[in-house]
C-alpha positions in Angstrom: -7.1 -24.6 13.8 -3.8 -25.5 15.8 -0.8 -23.3 15.7 1.5 -26.1 14.7 -1.0 -26.6 11.6 -1.2 -22.8 11.0 3.0 -22.9 10.9 3.1 -26.2 8.7 0.9 -23.9 6.0 3.1 -20.7 6.4 6.3 -22.9 5.5 4.8 -25.0 2.7 3.9 -21.2 1.3 6.9 -19.9 1.7 8.6 -22.8 0.5 6.9 -22.3 -3.0 7.8 -18.8 -2.9 11.5 -19.2 -1.8 11.8 -21.6 -5.0 10.4 -19.2 -7.1 12.5 -16.5 -5.8 15.5 -18.1 -6.0 15.3 -19.4 -10.0 13.9 -15.5 -10.9 17.1 -13.7 -8.9 20.1 -16.1 -9.1 21.1 -14.1 -11.8 19.8 -10.3 -10.7 22.2 -7.6 -11.1 21.9 -4.2 -9.6 20.0 -3.7 -12.6 17.6 -6.3 -12.1 17.2 -5.3 -8.3 16.8 -1.8 -9.1 14.6 -1.9 -12.5 13.9 -5.8 -13.6 16.3 -5.0 -15.9 13.3 -3.4 -17.9 12.1 -6.7 -19.4 8.8 -7.2 -17.3 5.8 -8.2 -19.2 3.1 -5.5 -18.6 0.7 -7.9 -18.1 2.7 -10.0 -15.3 3.4 -6.3 -13.9 -0.2 -5.4 -13.4 -1.2 -8.8 -12.0 1.3 -8.8 -9.5 0.4 -5.0 -8.5 -2.7 -6.2 -7.2 -1.2 -7.9 -4.2 1.5 -5.3 -3.5 -1.2 -2.3 -3.3 -3.5 -5.0 -1.0 -2.1 -5.2 2.4 -2.9 -7.3 5.4 -4.5 -4.3 6.5 -6.7 -4.1 3.4 -7.7 -8.1 3.9 -8.9 -7.5 7.8 -9.8 -3.9 7.4 -12.2 -3.9 4.2 -14.4 -6.9 5.3 -14.9 -5.1 9.0 -16.1 -1.8 7.5 -19.0 -2.7 5.9 -21.2 -2.7 9.4 -20.0 1.2 10.0 -19.6 2.5 6.5 -21.4 0.1 4.1 -19.7 -0.2 0.4 -18.8 3.8 0.8 -15.0 2.3 0.2 -16.3 1.9 -2.8 -16.5 5.4 -3.8 -13.2 5.9 -2.9 -11.9 3.1 -5.0 -13.3 4.4 -8.2 -11.5 7.3 -7.5 -8.3 5.0 -7.7 -9.1 4.0 -10.7 -9.5 7.7 -12.4 -5.9 8.7 -10.5 -4.6 5.3 -12.2 -5.3 7.2 -15.3 -3.7 10.3 -14.4 -0.4 8.4 -13.3 -0.2 6.6 -17.0 -0.7 9.7 -19.1 1.2 12.6 -17.3 3.4 10.6 -15.0 4.6 7.4 -16.7 5.8 9.3 -20.5 7.8 11.6 -18.0 9.1 9.3 -15.9 10.2 7.0 -18.9 11.4 10.1 -21.1 13.7 10.8 -18.1 15.0 6.5 -17.3 14.7 7.1 -14.4 15.5 4.6 -11.7 14.1 6.5 -8.3 11.4 8.5 -9.3 12.8 11.4 -6.9 15.5 11.8 -9.3 13.0 14.2 -10.9 12.5 16.5 -8.0 16.8 16.7 -8.7 17.0 18.0 -12.0 13.8 19.8 -11.7 14.5 22.0 -8.2 17.8 21.2 -6.5 19.2 18.8 -4.3 17.1 20.1 -1.7 14.0 19.1 -2.6 15.3 15.6 -3.8 16.6 15.1 -0.6 13.5 16.4 0.6 11.2 13.8 -1.3 13.5 10.8 -1.0 13.1 11.4 3.2 9.3 12.3 2.8 9.0 8.5 1.6 11.2 6.7 3.5 9.3 7.6 6.5 6.2 7.3 4.9 7.1 4.0 3.6 8.4 2.7 6.4 6.2 3.8 9.0 3.1 2.5 6.3 4.6 -0.8 6.0 5.6 -0.9 9.1 1.6 -0.3 10.4 0.5 -3.0 8.0 3.1 -6.2 9.0 2.0 -5.4 12.3 -1.6 -6.3 11.5 0.2 -9.8 10.7 2.5 -10.1 13.4 -0.9 -9.5 16.1 -2.4 -12.3 14.0 -0.2 -14.5 14.2 0.6 -13.9 17.4 -3.0 -14.8 18.7 -2.6 -17.8 16.2 0.6 -19.2 16.7 3.3 -17.7 19.2 1.3 -17.4 21.6 -0.2 -20.6 22.0 3.3 -22.3 21.4 4.7 -19.7 24.2 6.7 -17.7 22.2 7.7 -13.7 22.6 6.3 -11.2 20.2 9.9 -9.9 19.2 10.5 -13.6 18.1 7.5 -13.4 15.7 8.8 -9.8 14.7 12.0 -11.3 13.8 10.7 -14.5 11.9 8.1 -12.2 10.1 10.5 -9.5 8.9 13.3 -12.4 8.4 10.9 -13.9 5.8 10.8 -10.9 4.3 14.4 -10.3 3.7 14.9 -13.5 3.0 12.6 -13.6 -0.3 13.9 -10.2 -1.6 17.3 -10.0 -0.6 19.0 -11.7 -3.8 16.6 -10.5 -7.1 14.8 -7.2 -5.8 12.3 -6.2 -8.6 13.3 -9.1 -10.6 12.1 -11.2 -8.1 8.9 -9.8 -7.2 7.3 -9.4 -9.9 7.2 -13.1 -10.1 6.3 -13.9 -6.7 3.7 -11.1 -5.7 1.9 -12.4 -9.2 2.0 -15.7 -7.0 0.4 -14.2 -3.7 -1.7 -12.1 -6.0 -3.0 -15.6 -7.7 -3.1 -17.1 -3.8 -5.1 -13.7 -2.6 -7.9 -13.8 -5.2 -8.5 -18.2 -4.5 -8.7 -17.0 -0.9 -11.2 -14.5 -0.7 -13.2 -15.7 -3.9 -13.6 -19.4 -2.1 -14.3 -17.8 1.3 -17.2 -16.0 0.0 -17.9 -19.5 -2.0 -17.7 -21.3 1.4 -19.3 -18.9 4.0 -22.4 -18.5 1.6 -22.7 -22.4 1.3 -23.2 -22.0 5.6 -25.7 -19.3 5.0 -27.5 -22.2 2.5 -27.5 -19.5 0.1 -27.5 -20.8 -3.2 -24.7 -19.4 -6.5 -27.9 -17.8 -7.7 -29.5 -15.5 -5.4 -25.4 -14.7 -3.6 -26.1 -11.2 -5.2 -29.2 -10.5 -3.8 -28.4 -11.2 -0.5 -25.3 -9.0 -0.7 -27.0 -6.4 -2.7 -30.5 -6.6 -0.8 -28.3 -5.8 2.8 -28.5 -2.2 4.1 -25.0 -2.5 4.4 -24.4 -3.0 0.6 -25.0 1.4 -0.1 -22.5 2.5 -2.0 -22.9 6.3 -2.8 -23.4 8.9 -0.2 -24.2 12.4 -1.4 -26.5 13.5 1.6 -24.3 15.0 4.1 -21.2 17.2 2.9 -19.9 16.7 6.8 -20.6 12.9 6.7 -16.8 11.3 6.1 -18.9 9.1 3.8 -19.8 11.9 1.6 -19.4 10.8 -2.3 -17.0 13.8 -3.3 -15.0 13.6 -0.1 -14.2 9.5 -1.0 -13.9 9.7 -4.8 -11.5 12.9 -5.1 -9.9 11.6 -2.1 -9.2 8.5 -3.8 -7.9 10.2 -7.1 -5.0 12.3 -5.6 -4.8 9.4 -3.0 -3.7 7.0 -5.5 -1.9 9.4 -7.6 0.4 10.2 -4.4 1.0 6.9 -3.1 0.8 5.1 -6.2 2.7 7.8 -8.7 4.9 9.2 -6.4 5.7 6.5 -4.2 9.2 4.3 -5.2 7.8 1.2 -4.1 4.5 1.1 -6.6 6.3 2.8 -9.5 9.5 0.7 -9.0 7.3 -2.7 -10.3 6.2 -0.3 -13.3 9.3 1.1 -14.5 10.4 -1.6 -15.1 8.4 -3.0 -18.0 10.0 -2.6 -21.6 8.6 1.0 -22.4 6.2 3.5 -21.4 3.5 1.7 -23.5 3.7 -1.3 -21.8 3.9 0.6 -18.4 0.8 2.3 -19.0 -1.1 -0.9 -20.2 -0.1 -2.1 -16.8 -1.3 1.1 -14.5 -4.9 1.0 -16.5 -5.3 -2.8 -16.3 -4.1 -2.7 -12.7 -6.9 0.4 -11.8 -9.7 -2.3 -13.2 -8.9 -5.1 -11.7 -8.3 -3.0 -8.0 -12.1 -2.7 -8.2 -13.6 -6.0 -8.5 -11.2 -7.2 -6.0 -12.1 -4.7 -3.3 -15.5 -5.1 -4.1 -15.0 -9.2 -3.6 -13.6 -7.8 0.7 -16.9 -6.0 0.9 -19.3 -8.4 -0.3 -16.9 -11.2 1.6 -17.6 -8.7 4.9 -21.6 -8.4 4.1 -21.5 -12.4 4.3 -19.7 -12.3 7.5 -22.1 -10.1 9.2 -24.7 -12.0 8.2 -23.5 -15.2 9.0 -22.9 -13.9 12.7 -26.5 -12.5 12.6 -28.2 -15.4 11.6 -26.1 -17.7 14.1 -26.5 -15.1 17.3 -22.8 -14.5 17.1 -21.2 -11.9 19.6 -19.0 -10.5 17.5 -15.9 -8.5 18.1 -16.3 -4.8 19.0 -13.4 -4.0 15.7 -14.0 -4.5 13.1 -10.7 -5.8 12.0 -11.0 -8.7 14.5 -14.4 -9.7 12.8 -12.6 -11.6 9.9 -10.0 -13.1 11.7 -12.8 -14.3 14.4 -14.8 -16.1 12.7 -12.4 -17.5 10.0 -10.3 -18.9 13.1 -12.5 -19.9 15.7 -14.0 -23.2 14.6 -17.1 -21.1 13.1 -16.6 -22.6 9.7 -15.0 -25.2 7.5 -11.4 -26.1 8.3 -10.9 -24.8 4.7 -12.1 -21.0 5.6 -9.6 -20.6 7.8 -6.7 -22.4 5.9 -7.8 -20.2 2.8 -7.7 -17.2 5.6 -4.5 -17.9 6.3 -3.3 -18.0 3.5 -4.8 -15.0 2.2 -3.6 -13.1 4.8 -0.1 -14.0 3.9 -0.5 -13.5 0.8 -1.5 -9.8 0.8 0.7 -8.7 3.4 4.0 -10.5 2.5 3.4 -9.2 -0.8 3.1 -5.5 0.6 5.9 -6.2 3.0 8.5 -6.9 0.3 7.3 -4.4 -2.1 8.2 -2.0 0.5 11.4 -3.6 1.9 12.8 -3.2 -1.9 11.8 0.1 -3.0 13.0 1.1 0.6 16.7 -0.1 -0.3 16.7 1.2 -3.6 15.8 5.0 -2.7 18.1 4.9 0.2 20.7 3.5 -1.8 20.1 6.0 -4.3 18.9 9.2 -2.7 19.9 9.6 0.1 23.7 7.8 -0.5 24.1 8.2 -3.5 25.8 4.9 -3.9 25.2 4.0 -7.8 27.2 7.1 -8.8 31.0 6.6 -9.4 31.1 3.4 -7.8 31.6 -0.3 -9.4 28.7 -2.8 -9.8 30.4 -4.7 -6.8 30.8 -1.7 -4.7 27.2 -1.0 -5.2 25.8 -4.2 -4.8 28.1 -4.8 -1.4 26.0 -0.9 -0.4 22.9 -2.0 -1.1 22.9 -5.5 0.8 24.0 -3.6 3.9 21.4 -1.3 3.4 18.9 -4.2 2.6 19.6 -5.4 6.4 19.5 -1.9 8.1 15.8 -1.7 6.2 14.6 -4.7 7.8 16.3 -4.0 11.2 14.4 -0.7 11.1 11.3 -1.9 10.2 11.2 -4.7 12.7 12.3 -2.0 15.4 9.3 0.1 14.2 7.0 -2.7 14.5 7.9 -3.9 18.0 7.4 0.1 19.3 3.7 0.2 17.4 3.0 -3.1 19.6 4.4 -1.4 23.0 2.5 1.7 22.2 -1.3 -0.7 21.8 -1.3 0.7 18.0 -4.1 -1.0 17.3 -3.7 0.2 13.4 -6.5 0.2 10.4 -7.0 1.0 7.0 -8.4 4.9 7.9 -4.8 5.3 10.1 -2.6 4.3 7.1 -4.5 7.0 5.1 -4.6 9.5 7.4 -0.9 8.9 7.9 -0.3 9.2 4.1 -2.4 12.4 3.5 0.5 13.7 6.2 3.7 12.3 4.1 2.6 12.4 1.0 0.3 15.6 0.5 3.9 17.5 0.2 5.1 15.0 -2.2 2.2 15.7 -4.2 2.4 19.2 -4.1 5.7 19.3 -5.3 5.9 17.0 -8.3 2.6 19.3 -9.3 4.4 22.2 -9.1 7.2 21.0 -11.0 5.4 19.3 -13.8 2.6 22.0 -14.4 4.8 25.7 -13.9 7.9 26.5 -15.3 9.3 28.2 -12.4 12.7 27.9 -11.0 12.4 28.2 -6.9 14.9 29.3 -3.9 15.7 25.6 -3.7 17.3 25.8 -0.1 14.3 26.9 1.6 12.1 23.9 0.4 12.0 21.6 3.7 10.6 24.6 5.2 7.6 24.2 3.0 7.2 20.6 3.7 7.5 20.6 7.1 4.9 23.9 7.3 2.5 22.4 5.3 1.5 19.6 6.9 1.5 21.4 10.4 -1.0 23.9 8.8 -3.7 21.0 7.4 -2.8 19.7 11.3 -4.1 22.8 12.4 -7.1 22.8 10.3 -8.1 19.2 10.9 -8.0 19.6 14.6 -10.3 22.6 14.8 -12.4 21.7 11.7 -15.6 21.4 13.7 -15.1 24.7 15.9 -14.4 26.7 12.7 -16.5 25.2 9.9 -20.0 24.6 11.3 -19.3 21.1 12.0 -17.4 19.7 8.6 -15.0 16.9 9.7 -12.1 16.6 7.6 -11.9 12.8 6.0 -9.1 11.8 3.9 -8.9 15.0 1.5 -6.3 16.4 4.0 -3.9 15.2 1.7 -5.5 17.6 -1.4 -4.8 20.2 1.4 -1.4 18.9 2.2 -0.3 19.2 -1.4 -2.2 22.6 -1.9 -0.6 24.2 0.8 2.9 22.6 -0.7 2.4 24.2 -3.9 1.2 27.5 -2.6 4.4 27.6 -0.3 6.5 26.5 -3.3 5.0 29.8 -5.0 6.3 32.1 -2.3 10.0 30.8 -3.4 9.9 31.6 -7.1 12.9 32.8 -8.3 12.8 35.5 -11.6 14.1 33.4 -14.2 11.8 30.5 -15.6 12.9 26.9 -17.2 11.8 24.8 -19.9 8.6 23.2 -19.8 9.4 19.4 -18.5 7.2 17.0 -20.0 
């Protein structure tokens, strides 16, 4: 697939996206940018959230992980579904009752300014790094397929990629994202489904036995109960999935901002439950695709790249499959990556404007809009700079890296919210940052020495649970004598 054709495909895709963005965001005010005016249909939000949750990292990495890990990732995805039920019935009613725009405003009302600012900065660092890693994967693929063959530098690649995200989100924010993400989710699902269809056809596999080929493979093993030291061990993956989705969805301004744009908390609950169910089937499609990719390579004696992340891009773009598969790969990658990036940029702008700058307090609509637009540009510039630094460090991040990062940054957030919701105690708020810094450091110490101290035990995604536990215990040491009424 030629670089020029790939570029034309990208331009055509975004021409449609910009059209949707223009019509949905042309009358958006600050409330439309931050909360969609609380008028978003729940079923549209549920569909749109799939595109935001599945990033370019997922699109590239999940199919490539089946050779080493089988379908073990599905254990974590099942945990995601349970976690979303908890979000639906615990967090969403609380956030709606308090009429929150930024979910970190809860920390201010429950603990005080220090906890509030700490939570907002945790989110900022977490989301900026996570979103940049995800968009970096896209930049790497575009550099390989488009910019390098055209003799263009990586920095131009970054400016182009981040610039596109900024353009289609700057006007309407959440009000726009609900509809653009729905379009991107549609493209993503169609792309993966048709890739499976065409690759199965190349394997001369009829529709009647495609499932027997996939699930008859050694790579399709889902459940691992044998070895507790194995990173794929069921309870490690499942419990990590539950707590990970509570942290990176329920306590993430990015993911909750669209859910809180629904008309009421019952509609938001429907959105969350439906999204959890859909996520199981979408990730299963990615895993099935991975088995077909490796089966095709084996049947045709193709020497695959050593890194699992490079398998799907390599086979899809190097002429091994029909042209339509290459085209679908590009569309699917763009859909997955830019959905997550656009959502992240909007959430970062919202949180920084409301939580850190406090620009919605005692300011006119016009003044708030001016600040929001400046912050939006600033967030795009910072994101581009972080992507460029990641490239200089040559850090080829994968999905495990994203979740490992989340365990150290979202873990303290999970501990803070759990302490606030399930206890009645006040704390010495000014010391909250010390607890939030100490908890990840203690977890890192255990992580680095776990094999020596715990008879070969290796931590996986349960790092997040440990971080949350350490934060909860740390806040318990800051308890003041007086209690508060339990906030539901």
